[in-house]
N, C-alpha and C positions, 0 to 999 in steps of 0.2 A: 649465461642468460642475458638477453638484451635489456637495455634500459626500459624499453616499452614493456617487455615481459615482466620485469620487476614491478613497474607501476601498475600493470594490469592485475597482478596478484594482490597488491595492496588494495586496489579498487574493489576487487571481488570480495575481499574480506569485509569491506565496508558495505557492499551490496546495496545498490539503489539509494544512495545517501540523499536524504532530504535535509539533514542537518548533521553536524559533526559533533560528537560528544568528546569533550576533552577533560582529562583529569590529570593532575600532577600530584606528586608526593606531598602529603600534608595539606592539600587543598581540596575543596569540594568540586564536584563535576560542574562544568559550565553548561552542558546540555546533554539531553538523552533522547534517543528515538527507540522506543520499545515496540517491536513489531513482530508479528507472526506471518509466515508466508507458506502458501501451498502451491504445488506445481501440477499442471494439468496438460497433458499432451495426447491423451487417449480419451475416448475411442475414435472411430472413423470420422464422426462429425467434427471433432476437435481438429483432427489432422487436416480435414478439408478446409476448415477455417484458417489454420496455420499456413496452408498453401495459397489460399486466396482470402486474405483477411478483410473483414468488413467492420460492422459496428458491434462492439462488445459492451457489456455492462458489468459492474460489480455493485453489490449493495450489502448492507449489514445493519442490524439493529444495535443500538448502543445506549448506555445510560451511565449516570454518575451520581455521586452522593451529594448531600447538602454542603459539604466543606470542599467541594471541588474548585480548584483555583481557576480564575477567569483566563489566565494566560495559556493554559494547556490546549493544544490542538488535537482534536480527535479526527482520525483520518482513515480513509479506505483508498485502495490503489489496485489497479490492474495493469499488468505489463506484458508486452509481447516481446519475447526473447527471440532474436533472429537466428541465433546459432552461428557456428562457423562453417558448417557443411551446407553449401548451396543456399546462402542467405538471400532473402528477398531485397533487403535494402543495404545492409552493412554487416560485414563479418563481426560477430560479437555484439551487434546492436541490441540495445535495451530501451524499448519505447514505452514510456511511463505516463500513466494518466492518474496522477495523485491529486486528491483534494481532501480538505478537512475543514472542521468548524470549531470555533471556540464557544464557550458558554455564553459569551456576550452576543453571539449571532454573527460574528465575523467569519467569512468563508475564505479559505486560502487555497489557491489553485497553483500547482507547480507547472507553470507554462514553460514551453520550449522556445526555440528561436530558429531562424533560417540557418544559422550556423550549426545548430544541433541536427536539423534535418539533413544538412549536407555532410554530416559525419564527424563533427567536432563535439566531443563530450563536453557538457556544461561544466564550467568551473564554479559558477554560483547559480543558485536557483532563482529564476525570474518569477517571484511570487506576484500573482494577481489577487487582490483582496477585494471582496464584496461584503456588503452589509445587509443581513436579513432584516435588520431593524426590529428584531424580536429576540429577546434573550431566551436561552433554553432553560428549562426547569429541571431540578433534581428529582431523582427517584421515579422517573418515567422513561419509557422506551421511545426512542426516535429511530426512524428508518432513513438512512442516507444512501443515495444512489448516484453513481457517475457513469455516463455513457461516453464512449469515444469511438472514433472511426480509425481503425488501425490500417485501413487501406489508404486513406488520405493522411494518416498520422496527425489527426487533429482531435481535440476535445469536441463533444457535442453538447452535453448539458449536465447540470448538477441538480438533484432534487432532495429535499428533506421534508419529512412528514412526522408529526407527533401531535400531542394534545395542544390544540389552539394554533398549530403551525402547519402550513402546507405551501411550500414555495419551490419554484424551479428557476434556475439561472441558465441563460443561453451562453455557452462557453465556446461556441464554434469559431470565434476569431482567434483562439489560442492553439498553436501547434503543440503536439506532444513533445515532451522533453526526452533527451538522450543523456541520462546522467552518468552512465558507466559503460565501459567495455566489459562485456560478460561472455567469456569464452566457453559457453556450453556447446557441446558437439552438435546439438540439433535444436529445433524450435520448440517453444513451449509457451503457454499462457501461465502467468502467475497471479495470484490473488493475495492481497494483504489487508490486515487490520492493524492499526497502529495508534499510538499516542506519542506526541513529541513536546518537548519543553526546553526553553533556553533561559538561563539565569538573567540574561539582559532584559527579558520581558517580565520577569517574575516580580510580583509585588508582595506576595505572602506565601508561606509554605503550603498550607492547606493539606488536603489529601488527594494527591494527583493520580488517582486510580480510575480507570475506565473499564466498563464491562461490555463485552460484545456477545452477540448471539445470532444464530440463523444467517450465516454469511453465504452469499450466493453470487455466482458469476455465470455469464452466458452470452448468447448471440442474439442480436435483433436483426431480422431480415428487412429488406426494403419495404415489404408489405406490412411491417409492424409485428410480425409473428416473433414471439420470444421462445428461445430454446435454452433451457438451463443445462449447463455442462458441469457446474460445480455447486455443491451445497454441503454445508457442514454446520452443525449446532454444538460442537464440542462434546458430544455425548459418547463418542467412540474412541477417545484418546485421553489418557490420564495425564500425560506430560509431554512437553516438547523436547526435541533433541537438536543438536547442532546439524547443520547441513553437511552432507558427505562430500565435501569439496575434494577435487583431485586437480593436479597441475601437470602440464600447462593447459590441458583441456579438461573441462568439467563434464563428466559423463552423466547425462540426464538419466540414463537407465539405472544409475545408483540411487536415484530418488524414488521414494514410494509415492505413487499417484495419490493426490488429494490429502496427503498427510501434512499437518502443521509442523513447520520447523522454525527455530529462531531465525529471524531475518539477519541478525548480526550478533556478535558476541556480547555487546552491551545491553541487549534487550532484556528487560525484566517482564516476562510474560508467562502466565501459568493458567491452568484450568482448575476451576473450583466448582463445587456443587452448592447451590444457593436455593432459597425459597422464593426468589423473584425472577427466575430465568424467563426469557420470552417464550421458550418452548423447552420441554424436558426439565432437567434439573441442573445442567451444566452450563457454564459460561466461560468465555475467554477473558482473562484479566490482564490489562496492560498497565504497568506501573512506571511512572517517569520521575521517581524520587531522585533528586540530585545530590543527596548527602552520601 
């Protein structure tokens, strides 16, 4: 196996890294990204979008409890996987539109670069940070949404809505990032919900748990028409499983469409039934405990 091949496998195991969780024997973890991912490459409308990508969106409802730490970032993401068979831009390209928010109202956008667009996977995330100037409240549901143009490979906007809060940010100056070489055999859209935490930003332990519900992804036409291609409220799945990775090529057909998988081995993500779900009774729970 070539050096690039070994590196590619390591990168795949990390899968779309926004931060790196490090733990050593006898020491607590320095960071964690707990994320769930779902793959969508069917039906025909999705295949058409993958052949001629345009504007896509991802949105989710989220909430947290009173003891939720200020430093945790709650995030959503949509990614266009280029595949290695007849790629549009780059064999194994992974075009990521990741954005998240802290309880303080800080918004984090995982921006790319001209080097990434040209095919050099990012070594470090170029975070762009915005301030909503409004802190988020516990025990209420917020809706967060990100739009991106996968034809131009650029962000479009970020929107968040909740009690006493409705704001949109223009992100169109930021290119999408290319974080990883992802050797899937064919193209797919992927949708993520996540929480991330780093010890360097941590001021207190708190309860670093985020609840997600009613996750949606889709296509926005030039005329503004919205076509939903993915929706899940965690009602039809009791637990997540590891991704069915194969090497040296990852076979997309091994994945179940629209099923939640652990995005990475370090993820702590579960499905629970609660009395405060946004719809139904089930929610997705991301835990970024560093102990």
